[in-house]
C-alpha positions as CSV (number, residue, x, y, z in Angstrom):
1,M,-0.2,-0.2,-0.1
2,T,1.7,3.3,-0.9
3,G,-0.7,5.8,0.6
4,V,-4.4,5.7,2.7
5,V,-7.1,8.1,3.9
6,R,-10.0,7.9,6.4
7,I,-13.0,10.4,5.4
8,R,-15.9,11.2,7.7
9,V,-19.1,12.2,6.2
10,P,-22.3,13.0,7.6
11,A,-26.0,12.2,6.8
12,T,-27.7,14.5,5.7
13,S,-31.9,15.8,4.8
14,A,-32.8,17.3,2.6
15,N,-35.6,19.8,1.5
16,L,-36.6,20.5,5.3
17,G,-40.2,20.9,4.5
18,P,-40.6,23.4,1.5
19,A,-37.1,24.4,0.3
20,F,-37.3,21.5,-2.5
21,D,-33.6,20.9,-3.9
22,C,-32.2,23.8,-2.3
23,A,-31.8,23.5,1.8
24,G,-30.4,21.2,3.7
25,L,-28.9,19.7,7.1
26,A,-26.5,17.6,8.5
27,L,-27.0,15.3,11.0
28,A,-24.5,13.1,13.4
29,C,-24.5,9.5,12.0
30,H,-21.7,9.1,9.9
31,D,-19.9,7.1,7.5
32,V,-16.4,6.2,8.1
33,L,-14.3,4.9,5.1
34,D,-10.1,4.5,4.7
35,F,-8.7,4.6,1.3
36,S,-6.0,2.3,0.6
37,L,-3.9,2.8,-3.0
38,L,-2.5,-0.3,-4.2
39,E,0.7,-1.1,-6.0
40,R,-1.8,-3.8,-8.6
41,G,-4.5,-2.0,-10.6
42,S,-7.7,-3.6,-8.8
43,T,-10.7,-2.3,-6.9
44,E,-11.3,-4.1,-3.2
45,I,-14.0,-3.0,-1.3
46,V,-15.4,-3.9,2.1
47,V,-18.6,-3.0,3.5
48,R,-19.8,-3.0,7.0
49,G,-22.8,-1.5,8.7
50,E,-25.8,-0.1,7.0
51,G,-25.4,-2.3,3.5
52,A,-23.4,-4.4,3.9
53,G,-24.0,-7.6,2.1
54,T,-25.9,-5.5,-0.8
55,L,-23.7,-2.9,-1.9
56,A,-20.9,-3.8,-5.2
57,P,-18.4,-4.8,-3.8
58,D,-16.2,-3.6,-7.0
59,E,-15.9,-0.8,-9.1
60,S,-19.3,-0.1,-9.5
61,H,-19.8,0.7,-6.1
62,L,-21.0,4.7,-5.8
63,V,-18.1,5.4,-3.8
64,A,-14.9,3.9,-6.3
65,R,-16.7,5.8,-9.2
66,A,-16.5,9.2,-7.4
67,F,-13.3,8.4,-6.7
68,R,-12.3,7.7,-10.2
69,A,-14.2,10.9,-11.3
70,G,-12.7,13.0,-8.9
71,C,-9.3,11.5,-10.1
72,A,-10.3,11.9,-13.8
73,E,-11.4,15.9,-12.7
74,L,-7.0,15.6,-11.3
75,G,-5.5,14.4,-14.5
76,W,-3.9,11.4,-11.9
77,D,-4.5,8.4,-13.5
78,A,-4.9,6.7,-9.2
79,P,-3.4,3.0,-8.8
80,G,-5.2,0.1,-7.1
81,L,-7.4,1.1,-5.0
82,R,-8.7,-0.6,-0.9
83,I,-11.9,1.1,0.9
84,E,-13.0,0.0,3.4
85,A,-16.5,1.6,4.5
86,D,-18.5,1.4,8.0
87,N,-21.6,3.1,7.3
88,G,-24.2,4.2,9.7
89,I,-26.2,6.3,7.6
90,P,-29.3,4.3,6.4
91,Q,-29.4,3.6,2.7
92,G,-32.4,4.3,0.5
93,R,-34.3,5.8,4.1
94,G,-33.6,9.9,2.2
95,M,-30.5,10.3,4.5
96,G,-28.5,11.5,1.9
97,S,-26.3,8.0,1.5
98,S,-25.6,8.4,-2.1
99,A,-24.4,12.5,-1.5
100,A,-22.0,10.8,1.3
101,A,-20.5,8.6,-0.6
102,V,-20.0,10.8,-3.6
103,V,-18.5,13.5,-1.2
104,A,-16.1,10.7,0.3
105,G,-15.3,9.3,-2.9
106,L,-14.1,13.2,-4.3
107,L,-12.5,14.0,-1.1
108,A,-10.6,10.6,-0.9
109,A,-9.4,11.8,-4.8
110,W,-8.3,15.1,-3.7
111,S,-6.3,14.3,-0.5
112,L,-4.1,10.8,-2.2
113,C,-3.7,12.7,-5.6
114,P,0.3,13.5,-4.8
115,D,0.1,16.6,-7.6
116,V,-2.7,18.1,-5.1
117,D,-1.9,20.4,-2.2
118,A,-5.1,21.0,-0.7
119,V,-9.0,20.1,-1.1
120,D,-11.1,22.5,-3.4
121,G,-14.3,22.6,-1.6
122,D,-16.1,24.5,-4.5
123,A,-14.0,22.3,-6.9
124,V,-15.4,19.3,-5.1
125,L,-19.1,20.6,-4.8
126,R,-19.3,21.5,-8.6
127,L,-18.4,17.8,-9.4
128,A,-20.4,15.9,-6.9
129,D,-23.8,17.9,-7.8
130,A,-23.1,17.2,-11.4
131,L,-22.5,13.6,-10.0
132,E,-25.6,13.5,-7.8
133,G,-28.2,15.8,-9.9
134,H,-28.8,18.3,-7.6
135,P,-27.1,19.7,-4.7
136,D,-29.4,20.1,-1.4
137,N,-27.6,16.7,0.0
138,V,-24.0,17.2,-1.2
139,A,-23.7,20.8,0.5
140,P,-24.7,20.4,4.1
141,C,-23.0,16.8,3.7
142,L,-19.8,18.9,2.9
143,L,-20.0,22.3,4.4
144,G,-22.1,20.5,7.7
145,G,-24.9,22.5,9.1
146,A,-27.7,23.8,7.6
147,T,-27.2,24.9,3.9
148,L,-28.8,26.9,0.9
149,S,-27.8,25.8,-2.5
150,W,-28.2,26.9,-5.8
151,S,-27.2,26.0,-9.4
152,T,-25.5,28.7,-11.4
153,A,-23.7,28.5,-15.2
154,G,-20.5,27.9,-13.8
155,G,-22.2,25.0,-11.6
156,A,-23.4,24.3,-7.9
157,R,-22.6,26.7,-5.4
158,A,-23.5,26.6,-1.2
159,D,-23.3,28.6,1.5
160,R,-24.0,27.5,5.3
161,L,-26.8,28.4,7.9
162,D,-26.0,29.7,11.5
163,V,-28.8,27.1,13.0
164,S,-30.0,28.2,16.2
165,D,-28.8,25.7,19.3
166,E,-32.0,25.1,20.2
167,V,-33.2,23.3,17.3
168,L,-32.7,19.3,17.6
169,A,-33.6,16.8,14.8
170,V,-35.1,13.6,15.0
171,V,-35.2,10.9,12.2
172,L,-37.7,8.5,12.0
173,V,-36.9,5.7,9.9
174,P,-39.4,3.1,8.0
175,E,-38.2,-0.4,7.2
176,L,-39.4,0.7,4.4
177,V,-36.6,1.4,1.0
178,L,-37.3,4.6,-1.7
179,P,-35.2,4.9,-4.0
180,T,-34.9,9.1,-5.2
181,H,-35.5,8.5,-8.7
182,V,-38.3,6.4,-7.9
183,A,-39.7,9.1,-5.5
184,R,-38.9,12.0,-8.7
185,T,-40.9,10.1,-11.0
186,L,-44.5,11.0,-8.9
187,L,-43.6,14.4,-9.3
188,P,-45.8,16.6,-11.6
189,G,-44.2,19.0,-14.0
190,S,-45.8,22.5,-13.6
191,V,-47.6,23.6,-10.5
192,P,-50.1,26.4,-9.8
193,H,-48.5,29.4,-8.9
194,G,-50.5,29.8,-5.6
195,D,-48.2,26.6,-4.6
196,A,-45.1,28.1,-5.8
197,A,-45.5,31.5,-4.0
198,F,-46.7,29.9,-1.0
199,N,-43.6,27.5,-0.4
200,A,-41.4,30.9,-2.0
201,G,-42.6,32.3,1.1
202,R,-42.4,29.5,3.5
203,A,-39.0,28.5,2.3
204,A,-37.9,32.4,3.4
205,L,-39.5,31.6,6.7
206,L,-37.3,28.4,7.1
207,V,-34.4,30.3,7.0
208,H,-35.5,32.8,9.7
209,A,-37.1,30.0,12.1
210,L,-34.0,28.0,11.6
211,T,-31.1,30.7,13.0
212,R,-33.8,32.8,15.0
213,E,-36.9,31.9,15.5
214,P,-37.0,28.1,15.9
215,G,-40.8,28.8,17.5
216,L,-42.2,29.2,14.1
217,L,-40.7,25.8,12.6
218,L,-43.9,23.9,11.9
219,E,-45.4,27.2,10.0
220,A,-42.4,27.4,8.4
221,T,-41.9,23.7,7.4
222,E,-45.3,23.9,5.6
223,D,-45.3,22.5,2.0
224,R,-47.4,22.2,-1.2
225,L,-44.9,20.9,-3.4
226,H,-43.6,17.7,-2.9
227,Q,-44.8,16.2,0.0
228,R,-48.5,15.5,-0.9
229,Q,-47.4,14.5,-5.1
230,R,-45.2,11.5,-3.5
231,A,-47.7,10.0,-1.1
232,A,-48.8,6.9,-3.0
233,A,-45.3,6.2,-2.7
234,M,-44.8,6.5,0.9
235,P,-48.8,6.8,2.6
236,E,-47.4,5.7,5.9
237,S,-44.8,8.5,5.9
238,L,-47.4,11.1,5.2
239,A,-50.1,9.6,7.9
240,V,-46.9,9.4,10.5
241,I,-46.3,13.5,9.8
242,D,-50.2,14.2,9.7
243,R,-50.1,12.6,13.4
244,L,-46.6,15.1,14.2
245,R,-47.4,17.8,12.9
246,D,-51.4,17.8,14.3
247,A,-49.8,17.2,17.6
248,G,-47.4,20.2,17.4
249,H,-44.6,19.0,16.0
250,A,-42.4,20.2,12.7
251,A,-42.4,17.6,10.8
252,V,-41.2,17.1,6.9
253,V,-40.5,14.5,4.7
254,S,-36.6,13.5,4.9
255,G,-35.3,13.9,1.0
256,A,-37.3,12.3,-0.6
257,G,-38.1,9.7,2.4
258,P,-39.1,7.5,3.5
259,S,-37.8,8.6,6.8
260,V,-39.2,12.0,8.5
261,L,-37.1,14.3,10.0
262,V,-39.0,16.1,13.3
263,L,-37.3,19.9,13.9
264,T,-37.7,19.9,17.6
265,R,-36.6,22.4,20.3
266,R,-34.2,22.3,23.5
267,H,-32.6,24.5,26.4
268,P,-29.8,26.6,24.5
269,D,-28.5,26.6,28.1
270,D,-28.7,22.9,28.6
271,P,-28.6,20.9,25.4
272,A,-27.3,18.4,26.4
273,G,-30.0,17.0,29.1
274,D,-32.2,19.4,28.7
275,P,-35.4,17.1,30.2
276,A,-37.7,19.1,28.0
277,A,-36.2,18.1,24.6
278,A,-36.0,14.6,26.2
279,L,-39.9,14.8,26.5
280,R,-40.4,15.9,23.6
281,V,-39.1,13.1,21.9
282,R,-40.4,10.3,23.9
283,E,-44.3,12.1,22.6
284,V,-42.8,12.1,19.0
285,A,-41.3,8.8,19.7
286,A,-45.3,7.4,21.1
287,L,-46.5,8.6,17.6
288,V,-44.7,6.5,15.3
289,P,-45.4,2.9,14.4
290,A,-43.8,-0.5,15.5
291,G,-40.5,-1.4,13.7
292,W,-39.6,2.4,13.2
293,R,-36.2,3.7,14.3
294,V,-36.2,7.2,16.4
295,L,-32.7,8.8,15.4
296,P,-32.3,12.0,18.3
297,L,-29.8,13.5,15.8
298,P,-27.3,16.3,17.2
299,I,-26.8,19.2,13.8
300,D,-23.2,17.9,12.1
301,L,-21.2,21.0,12.6
302,A,-18.0,20.0,11.5
303,G,-19.9,18.1,7.7
304,A,-17.5,15.6,5.6
305,R,-14.1,15.4,7.4
306,V,-10.2,13.8,6.6
307,L,-9.8,12.3,9.6
308,R,-6.4,10.8,9.2
309,E,-3.5,10.8,6.7
310,A,-0.2,8.7,6.4
311,P,2.2,7.6,3.8
312,E,1.7,3.9,4.2
313,V,-0.3,1.4,6.4
314,S,0.5,-2.2,7.3
315,S,-1.3,-5.3,5.0
316,R,-5.0,-6.2,6.7
């Protein structure tokens, strides 16, 4: 082995209700991947945790494809590659597992390329958007926190929001798997002008609620553009959202679903042990069907990180 790098990437939740395809939130649930360059030209992949036994163990794996795309962008003909992935992000549940895979592969290419001194975050975001198809998950995965992202003629751009310390995320994960491309086929080609205007107003309010006034999150997460339109693919998720919102909880579809994201509040002076926040999590859990996972997750402020670099490692 001639080089190794460890990459940690967070889960993400996109849309956050009304901000379809342009807002996302990084969550403290991670995949950790070790990339090792090999002298021989093969690709070896070991997956542990989420996706073990189902994800491809070869060059067709999304992480490996993103790594090779990064190498092509850098003009680097990389040698053989071994990837060991310890995955904590649920697959196919609307928690940004594919965005995490793309970001991890690209960061590994930049980190291991011998002709590169530092990661070019703008280039990684642009290429990740091109590979993923939209930047709402890759932006918070790369930057951490909450992000707003948009597309320009030169590629994707993004910026971070300073989320209020009172905001606490709870992700509700069903057993159902729903690929993003399937969920997107259910969206209409056009929407009424009134619905578009409604969502534009709520998306603006969402920024204020996330950063300054978390008490407005219930109203700020209302949506008319994409959640009901995809109800046929995840009726149980929409039923859970209705129960939670009727009880006063800001619940939305996480990304393309079927997971549900709940944005609740905690006391800013006691974020670790606030009993009121714990009570709200229990209230949320009581409205979730049996078999669903309830994951209270802090917001990941760090984003994707290169945790370890070394010129060589011993064989495993």
